[in-house]
DOMI-254382 format. One record per atom (N, C-alpha, C): residue in three letters; x, y, z. Coordinates in steps of 0.1 Angstrom, whole numbers, padded with zeros to 4 digits, always signed. Layout:
ALAXYZ
...
This chain:
SER-0010+0014+0056
SER-0012+0001+0049
SER+0001-0002+0041
THR+0003-0015+0038
THR+0013-0019+0029
THR+0007-0026+0017
ARG-0006-0026+0016
ARG-0013-0033+0005
ARG-0018-0023-0005
GLY-0023-0028-0016
GLY-0029-0020-0026
GLY-0020-0018-0038
THR-0025-0013-0049
THR-0017-0009-0061
THR-0019+0005-0064
ALA-0008+0012-0067
ALA-0009+0027-0069
ALA-0018+0030-0081
VAL-0027+0040-0079
VAL-0036+0044-0090
VAL-0028+0049-0102
GLU-0032+0047-0114
GLU-0025+0051-0126
GLU-0028+0066-0129
ASN-0019+0072-0136
ASN-0020+0085-0141
ASN-0022+0096-0130
LYS-0015+0094-0119
LYS-0015+0103-0108
LYS+0000+0106-0105
LYS+0004+0119-0105
LYS+0018+0122-0103
LYS+0023+0118-0090
PHE+0016+0121-0079
PHE+0020+0117-0066
PHE+0011+0107-0059
THR+0016+0096-0056
THR+0008+0086-0048
THR+0015+0083-0035
LEU+0007+0085-0024
LEU+0013+0084-0011
LEU+0007+0073-0003
ARG+0016+0066+0005
ARG+0011+0055+0014
ARG+0021+0054+0025
ALA+0016+0054+0037
ALA+0025+0052+0049
ALA+0022+0039+0055
GLY+0032+0032+0060
GLY+0031+0019+0067
GLY+0023+0020+0080
PRO+0019+0009+0085
PRO+0011+0009+0098
PRO+0019+0014+0110
ILE+0032+0015+0109
ILE+0040+0021+0120
ILE+0036+0035+0122
ALA+0031+0042+0112
ALA+0026+0056+0114
ALA+0016+0057+0124
VAL+0007+0047+0126
VAL-0003+0047+0136
VAL+0003+0048+0150
ALA+0014+0041+0152
ALA+0020+0041+0165
ALA+0025+0055+0168
ALA+0030+0062+0158
ALA+0035+0076+0160
ALA+0023+0085+0164
LEU+0012+0084+0157
LEU+0000+0092+0160
LEU-0005+0089+0174
LYS-0005+0076+0178
LYS-0009+0073+0191
LYS+0000+0078+0202
GLU+0013+0078+0199
GLU+0023+0083+0209
GLU+0021+0098+0211
ALA+0017+0105+0200
ALA+0015+0119+0200
ALA+0002+0123+0206
ASP-0006+0113+0209
ASP-0019+0115+0216
ASP-0030+0121+0207
PHE-0029+0118+0194
PHE-0040+0122+0185
PHE-0052+0113+0188
ARG-0064+0120+0189
ARG-0076+0112+0192
ARG-0085+0111+0179
VAL-0084+0121+0170
VAL-0093+0120+0158
VAL-0084+0124+0146
VAL-0086+0118+0135
VAL-0080+0122+0122
VAL-0090+0123+0111
THR-0088+0132+0102
THR-0096+0132+0090
THR-0089+0124+0079
LEU-0097+0117+0072
LEU-0092+0109+0061
LEU-0097+0114+0047
ALA-0104+0126+0048
ALA-0109+0132+0036
ALA-0098+0140+0029
ASN-0092+0134+0019
ASN-0082+0142+0011
ASN-0079+0135-0002
ASN-0071+0141-0010
ASN-0069+0137-0024
ASN-0059+0126-0026
HIS-0055+0120-0015
HIS-0045+0108-0015
HIS-0051+0096-0009
MET-0063+0097-0003
MET-0068+0086+0005
MET-0070+0073-0003
MET-0073+0074-0016
MET-0075+0063-0024
MET-0063+0060-0034
ASP-0052+0066-0031
ASP-0040+0064-0040
ASP-0037+0049-0042
PHE-0039+0041-0032
PHE-0036+0027-0033
PHE-0048+0018-0032
GLY-0060+0024-0034
GLY-0072+0017-0036
GLY-0079+0013-0023
PRO-0090+0005-0025
PRO-0098+0001-0013
PRO-0091-0007-0003
LEU-0081-0016-0007
LEU-0074-0024+0003
LEU-0067-0015+0013
ALA-0060-0005+0008
ALA-0052+0004+0017
ALA-0061+0012+0026
LEU-0073+0016+0020
LEU-0083+0023+0029
LEU-0088+0014+0040
GLU-0091+0002+0036
GLU-0096-0008+0046
GLU-0086-0010+0057
ASP-0073-0011+0054
ASP-0063-0013+0064
ASP-0061-0001+0072
THR-0062+0011+0066
THR-0061+0024+0074
THR-0072+0024+0084
LEU-0084+0022+0080
LEU-0095+0022+0090
LEU-0094+0012+0101
ALA-0089+0000+0097
ALA-0087-0011+0107
ALA-0076-0007+0117
ASN-0065-0002+0112
ASN-0053+0001+0120
ASN-0056+0012+0130
LEU-0063+0022+0125
LEU-0066+0034+0133
LEU-0076+0029+0144
GLY-0086+0021+0140
GLY-0096+0016+0150
GLY-0090+0008+0161
GLU-0081-0001+0157
GLU-0074-0010+0167
GLU-0066-0002+0177
SER-0061+0010+0172
SER-0053+0018+0181
SER-0061+0028+0190
GLY-0074+0028+0187
GLY-0083+0037+0195
GLY-0083+0051+0189
ILE-0078+0054+0177
ILE-0079+0067+0171
ILE-0091+0067+0162
LEU-0099+0077+0164
LEU-0112+0078+0157
LEU-0108+0085+0143
SER-0117+0082+0133
SER-0115+0088+0120
SER-0128+0092+0114
THR-0128+0101+0105
THR-0140+0105+0097
THR-0136+0110+0084
GLY-0145+0110+0074
GLY-0142+0116+0061
GLY-0139+0106+0050
ALA-0138+0093+0054
ALA-0136+0083+0044
ALA-0142+0070+0049
GLY-0146+0061+0040
GLY-0152+0048+0045
GLY-0154+0039+0033
MET-0159+0027+0036
MET-0161+0017+0026
MET-0173+0020+0017
ASN-0181+0030+0021
ASN-0192+0035+0013
ASN-0195+0049+0017
LEU-0205+0055+0011
LEU-0208+0070+0013
LEU-0213+0072+0027
ASP-0221+0063+0032
ASP-0226+0065+0046
ASP-0215+0064+0056
ASP-0206+0055+0054
ASP-0195+0054+0063
ASP-0186+0066+0063
ALA-0184+0071+0051
ALA-0175+0083+0049
ALA-0181+0095+0056
ARG-0194+0096+0056
ARG-0201+0108+0062
ARG-0204+0106+0077
THR-0200+0095+0083
THR-0203+0093+0097
THR-0193+0101+0105
PRO-0199+0109+0115
PRO-0190+0117+0123
PRO-0182+0109+0133
ALA-0170+0114+0137
ALA-0163+0109+0148
ALA-0167+0116+0161
ILE-0171+0109+0171
ILE-0176+0114+0183
ILE-0167+0113+0195
VAL-0163+0124+0201
VAL-0154+0123+0212
VAL-0161+0128+0225
LYS-0161+0121+0235
LYS-0167+0125+0248
LYS-0155+0128+0258
ILE-0155+0140+0263
ILE-0144+0144+0272
ILE-0149+0155+0282
LYS-0147+0153+0294
LYS-0151+0162+0305
LYS-0165+0166+0304
GLY-0173+0155+0302
GLY-0188+0157+0301
GLY-0193+0164+0289
LYS-0185+0166+0279
LYS-0189+0173+0267
LYS-0188+0163+0255
THR-0196+0165+0245
THR-0196+0157+0233
THR-0192+0165+0221
ILE-0181+0161+0215
ILE-0176+0169+0203
ILE-0177+0160+0191
ALA-0184+0165+0181
ALA-0186+0157+0168
ALA-0177+0163+0157
PHE-0169+0154+0150
PHE-0161+0158+0139
PHE-0166+0153+0126
LEU-0167+0162+0116
LEU-0171+0158+0103
LEU-0160+0163+0093
ALA-0157+0155+0083
ALA-0147+0159+0073
ALA-0151+0156+0059
TYR-0147+0165+0050
TYR-0150+0164+0036
TYR-0139+0167+0027
SER-0139+0162+0015
SER-0129+0165+0005
SER-0136+0172-0007
LEU-0129+0183-0012
LEU-0134+0190-0023
LEU-0123+0191-0034
THR-0114+0181-0034
THR-0103+0181-0043
THR-0104+0169-0053
PHE-0097+0171-0064
PHE-0096+0160-0074
PHE-0086+0150-0069
PRO-0087+0137-0074
PRO-0096+0132-0084
PRO-0110+0129-0078
LEU-0120+0133-0086
LEU-0134+0130-0082
LEU-0137+0115-0080
GLU-0129+0107-0087
GLU-0131+0093-0086
GLU-0128+0087-0072
PHE-0122+0096-0064
PHE-0119+0092-0050
PHE-0131+0094-0041
PHE-0141+0100-0046
PHE-0153+0103-0037
PHE-0161+0090-0036
ALA-0166+0087-0023
ALA-0173+0076-0020
ALA-0187+0077-0026
SER-0194+0065-0029
SER-0208+0065-0033
SER-0214+0053-0025
ALA-0227+0050-0028
ALA-0234+0040-0021
ALA-0227+0027-0021
GLY-0220+0024-0033
GLY-0214+0011-0034
GLY-0199+0012-0037
ARG-0193+0023-0034
ARG-0179+0025-0037
ARG-0172+0032-0025
PRO-0160+0026-0021
PRO-0152+0032-0010
PRO-0146+0045-0015
GLY-0144+0054-0005
GLY-0137+0066-0008
GLY-0140+0077+0002
THR-0138+0089-0002
THR-0139+0101+0007
THR-0152+0107+0007
ALA-0156+0114+0017
ALA-0169+0121+0018
ALA-0168+0134+0009
PRO-0176+0135-0001
PRO-0176+0147-0009
PRO-0182+0159-0001
GLY-0175+0170-0003
GLY-0180+0182+0004
GLY-0191+0190-0003
TYR-0201+0182-0008
TYR-0212+0189-0014
TYR-0221+0195-0004
ALA-0226+0207-0007
ALA-0233+0215+0003
ALA-0245+0208+0010
ASP-0252+0200+0002
ASP-0264+0193+0007
ASP-0259+0182+0017
PHE-0248+0176+0014
PHE-0243+0166+0024
PHE-0239+0173+0037
VAL-0231+0183+0035
VAL-0226+0190+0047
VAL-0237+0195+0056
LYS-0247+0202+0050
LYS-0258+0207+0057
LYS-0266+0196+0065
ALA-0269+0185+0058
ALA-0276+0174+0064
ALA-0269+0168+0075
ASP-0255+0166+0073
ASP-0247+0159+0084
ASP-0246+0168+0096
ILE-0244+0181+0094
ILE-0243+0190+0106
ILE-0256+0190+0113
GLU-0267+0192+0106
GLU-0280+0192+0113
GLU-0283+0179+0120
LYS-0279+0168+0114
LYS-0282+0155+0121
LYS-0274+0154+0134
VAL-0262+0158+0134
VAL-0254+0156+0147
VAL-0255+0168+0157
ARG-0260+0179+0152
ARG-0261+0191+0160
ARG-0269+0189+0173
SER-0279+0181+0173
SER-0288+0180+0184
SER-0282+0172+0196
HIS-0272+0164+0193
HIS-0266+0156+0204
HIS-0251+0158+0205
ALA-0246+0170+0201
ALA-0232+0174+0203
ALA-0231+0188+0209
ASP-0222+0189+0218
ASP-0220+0202+0224
ASP-0212+0211+0214
LEU-0203+0205+0207
LEU-0195+0212+0197
LEU-0194+0204+0184
VAL-0195+0211+0173
VAL-0194+0204+0160
VAL-0183+0210+0152
VAL-0173+0202+0149
VAL-0161+0207+0142
VAL-0162+0201+0128
VAL-0160+0209+0118
VAL-0161+0205+0104
VAL-0148+0208+0097
SER-0142+0198+0090
SER-0130+0199+0083
SER-0132+0198+0068
PHE-0125+0207+0061
PHE-0126+0206+0046
PHE-0112+0205+0040
HIS-0110+0196+0031
HIS-0098+0195+0023
HIS-0102+0202+0010
TRP-0097+0215+0008
TRP-0102+0224-0002
TRP-0091+0234-0007
GLY-0095+0242-0016
GLY-0086+0253-0020
GLY-0075+0248-0030
ALA-0066+0257-0033
ALA-0055+0254-0043
ALA-0042+0254-0036
GLU-0033+0245-0040
GLU-0020+0243-0035
GLU-0012+0256-0036
LEU-0005+0260-0025
LEU+0004+0271-0024
LEU-0003+0285-0025
LEU-0017+0285-0026
LEU-0024+0297-0026
LEU-0026+0302-0012
THR-0022+0314-0009
THR-0022+0319+0005
THR-0035+0326+0009
ALA-0044+0327-0001
ALA-0057+0333+0002
ALA-0068+0323-0001
ALA-0079+0322+0007
ALA-0090+0313+0004
ALA-0097+0317-0009
LYS-0102+0307-0016
LYS-0110+0310-0028
LYS-0124+0313-0024
ASP-0131+0319-0033
ASP-0145+0324-0030
ASP-0154+0312-0025
TYR-0152+0300-0031
TYR-0161+0289-0027
TYR-0158+0284-0013
GLN-0145+0286-0009
GLN-0142+0282+0005
GLN-0149+0291+0015
ILE-0148+0304+0012
ILE-0155+0314+0021
ILE-0170+0311+0021
GLU-0176+0309+0010
GLU-0190+0307+0010
GLU-0194+0294+0018
LEU-0187+0283+0015
LEU-0190+0271+0022
LEU-0187+0272+0037
GLY-0176+0278+0040
GLY-0172+0280+0054
GLY-0183+0287+0062
HIS-0188+0298+0056
HIS-0199+0306+0062
HIS-0211+0297+0063
GLN-0214+0290+0053
GLN-0226+0281+0053
GLN-0225+0271+0064
ALA-0214+0265+0066
ALA-0212+0255+0076
ALA-0215+0261+0090
ILE-0210+0273+0092
ILE-0214+0279+0105
ILE-0229+0282+0106
ASP-0234+0287+0095
ASP-0249+0290+0095
ASP-0257+0277+0098
TRP-0252+0266+0093
TRP-0259+0253+0095
TRP-0257+0247+0109
GLY-0248+0253+0117
GLY-0246+0248+0130
GLY-0232+0244+0134
ALA-0222+0245+0126
ALA-0208+0242+0130
ALA-0203+0252+0139
ASP-0195+0248+0149
ASP-0189+0257+0158
ASP-0174+0261+0154
LEU-0168+0252+0146
LEU-0154+0255+0142
LEU-0152+0248+0128
VAL-0146+0256+0119
VAL-0143+0250+0106
VAL-0128+0251+0104
LEU-0122+0239+0100
LEU-0108+0238+0098
LEU-0105+0234+0083
GLY-0095+0240+0077
GLY-0092+0237+0063
GLY-0078+0232+0061
SER-0076+0224+0051
SER-0063+0218+0047
SER-0063+0217+0032
HIS-0051+0214+0027
HIS-0048+0211+0013
HIS-0038+0220+0006
PRO-0039+0234+0009
PRO-0030+0243+0002
PRO-0016+0241+0005
HIS-0012+0235+0016
HIS+0002+0233+0021
HIS+0008+0245+0027
VAL+0000+0256+0027
VAL+0005+0269+0032
VAL-0006+0275+0041
LEU-0003+0284+0049
LEU-0013+0291+0058
LEU-0022+0300+0049
GLN-0035+0299+0053
GLN-0044+0309+0048
GLN-0050+0317+0059
GLU-0059+0326+0057
GLU-0064+0335+0067
GLU-0073+0328+0077
LEU-0073+0334+0089
LEU-0083+0330+0099
LEU-0094+0341+0099
GLU-0107+0336+0101
GLU-0118+0345+0101
GLU-0127+0341+0112
VAL-0132+0351+0120
VAL-0142+0349+0129
VAL-0155+0354+0123
TYR-0164+0344+0121
TYR-0177+0347+0114
TYR-0188+0343+0124
LYS-0196+0353+0127
LYS-0207+0352+0137
LYS-0202+0345+0150
GLY-0190+0349+0154
GLY-0185+0344+0167
GLY-0179+0330+0166
HIS-0177+0325+0154
HIS-0171+0312+0152
HIS-0159+0313+0143
LEU-0149+0305+0146
LEU-0136+0305+0138
LEU-0137+0297+0126
ILE-0131+0302+0115
ILE-0129+0295+0103
ILE-0114+0296+0100
ALA-0106+0285+0100
ALA-0092+0285+0096
ALA-0091+0279+0082
TYR-0090+0287+0072
TYR-0091+0282+0059
TYR-0080+0273+0054
SER-0068+0274+0060
SER-0058+0264+0057
SER-0048+0265+0069
LEU-0045+0254+0075
LEU-0036+0253+0087
LEU-0022+0250+0082
GLY-0019+0249+0069
GLY-0006+0245+0065
GLY-0003+0231+0066
ASN+0009+0227+0066
ASN+0013+0212+0065
ASN+0014+0206+0079
PHE+0016+0213+0090
PHE+0019+0207+0103
PHE+0032+0199+0101
VAL+0031+0186+0098
VAL+0043+0177+0096
VAL+0041+0171+0082
PHE+0050+0173+0073
PHE+0049+0168+0059
PHE+0063+0167+0053
GLY+0065+0156+0046
GLY+0078+0153+0040
GLY+0080+0161+0027
SER+0081+0174+0028
SER+0083+0182+0016
SER+0096+0189+0017
GLU+0103+0190+0005
GLU+0116+0197+0004
GLU+0114+0212+0000
SER+0102+0216-0002
SER+0099+0230-0006
SER+0100+0239+0005
ASN+0107+0250+0004
ASN+0108+0261+0014
ASN+0095+0269+0014
ARG+0087+0267+0004
ARG+0075+0275+0003
ARG+0064+0270+0013
THR+0066+0258+0018
THR+0056+0252+0027
THR+0061+0250+0041
ASN+0070+0258+0045
ASN+0076+0256+0059
ASN+0067+0262+0070
TRP+0059+0272+0067
TRP+0051+0278+0078
TRP+0038+0271+0080
SER+0036+0268+0093
SER+0024+0260+0097
SER+0020+0265+0111
MET+0010+0259+0116
MET+0006+0263+0130
MET-0001+0251+0137
ILE+0000+0251+0150
ILE-0009+0243+0158
ILE-0019+0252+0164
LEU-0032+0250+0161
LEU-0042+0259+0164
LEU-0049+0254+0178
LEU-0049+0263+0187
LEU-0055+0260+0200
LEU-0068+0269+0202
SER-0079+0263+0202
SER-0092+0270+0203
SER-0098+0266+0217
THR-0101+0277+0224
THR-0106+0275+0238
THR-0121+0278+0238
PHE-0129+0269+0243
PHE-0144+0271+0243
PHE-0148+0271+0258
LYS-0158+0280+0261
LYS-0165+0279+0274
LYS-0179+0276+0271
GLY-0183+0263+0274
GLY-0195+0258+0269
GLY-0193+0256+0254
ASN-0202+0262+0246
ASN-0200+0261+0231
ASN-0196+0275+0225
THR-0191+0284+0234
THR-0187+0297+0230
THR-0172+0298+0229
LEU-0167+0302+0217
LEU-0153+0304+0215
LEU-0148+0316+0223
VAL-0139+0314+0232
VAL-0134+0325+0240
VAL-0119+0329+0237
LYS-0112+0320+0231
LYS-0098+0324+0228
LYS-0092+0315+0217
VAL-0084+0321+0209
VAL-0077+0314+0198
VAL-0062+0317+0199
GLU-0054+0306+0199
GLU-0039+0308+0200
GLU-0033+0300+0189
């Protein structure tokens, strides 16, 4: 977006122009999560533009919307006869960025929301991928609440759990045959800090809905 006004009293406010969508499209991204602590840095107008620009390019999104129901709506990808459902949640400040019935914003990662959303989509998806924006910046180990919620998401029916926000890699765990990547690092990010240089592209191979390989 190029619209909106930067939120006050926030140290870092981030906004990328619509040209960024062309780069995502060129790189063949099919789904993005919008659940993070910068999604509302420039208010509802910027979010509205983001949703529209992604939609027009054919890139699906989840984790933010013009109200709570929209933010919690999964992105559904159908490929090779399989249906993959993506859900995304934020568990980071500011809490004012969380969507409500009448307020745009991100999907809060409250346990009851996560459980209900997984169970709702589980019956018509071959794979359910759940993404959390959680943890502490630069912390290389998952916090206890990340581990607890990651395990719960698997127990409730998720096949794969992906984490972001710490800007650095955190551990990978196989829990009950399902992978939890607590933080994948930055991937691509405009940071000058050498502490955040290590990242990964995670390739998870499934046979049916069984995880058979991780690279």
